[in-house]
N, C-alpha and C positions, 0 to 999 in steps of 0.2 A: 408621412415623415417632414416637416416642411423642405429638404431640401435637396430631392430626389420622385426625375419624375417618373412617368408610370406611361410607360410601354404599350398600344394597340395589342394585343389579338391580333394576329396575319389570318385575314376570310377567305376559308379556303381555297379559290382563284389563283388570291399571289399567291397563295405553296402552290400551288402548279402548276403557274407561271417561269416559276423559279421552282423546281423543279427541269419546268422543259429545258432554260435557259441554261441550267448544270447537265443536261444529259446534251443537247446540240453540246456545251464545250470541247466534254470527253468527249465528245461521235470524234470531233474534230482532233483533237487533240492523239487515236487513235487512226486515222487516215493516213494526219503530219508525219511517223512509224509508217506507215505503212506502204505513204510514196518515202520517204528514206528508202528502204528496204531494197524497194524495186525500184528505184536507183543504186544503189548499192550493186545491184545485182545485175543489172545493165552496165555497172563498169568493174567486175567482173569479168566478163562480157566480152569486156573488145575487149584485155586481160585474155585474155581466153585470142581472142580473134592475130594479136602477136607476138604470142606466142610464136616460137619458130623453130624447137627442139621439144623433141618426143617427151624427154621427161620439162618441159615448157607446160605443154599444154592437158599431164601428163593431173600438171600442180594443180593450175588452172580453172582444170572439171572438176576436179573438188572444189576449190572455193564460192568456184559456180555455183556449185549443185549444193552447201551449205548459203548461199545468202540468197539462190530458188526456195528454199525451207524455212528462210527465215525468214521472205517476205509474200512467202504462204502461208504460215504461222496465222502471219499477219494481219494476210488482208482478211481470218477465223480457217483456212483451206489444211489447217494443218495436219488432217488424217490423209489430204493429196496423194501423200506416195511415200510409199516404208523406210522408215528407219536406213534398211540395208542399202538404196540407195543413194546411202554421199558415204555411202562406206572405201576407204584409200586405200589402194593398191601398193600395195609393196612393187 
């Protein structure tokens, strides 16, 4: 057809380079998510540090435990703590 452009097939080296760029971008995004989760856990620790009553400390410990588990999952340490470690007491 006269109006269509023919595209060259990509060489194997270009495909590998494109895949490497994609992998780097995905890894960077995953680390950014993990850093955000860690920052949230640090914020929960600050809340725990400023808790005045036993009830506030208990609630803050619960939230801190959840935040630490989330950060661990984001870092690939999902099996680091048993799920029962963050059970809310009544």
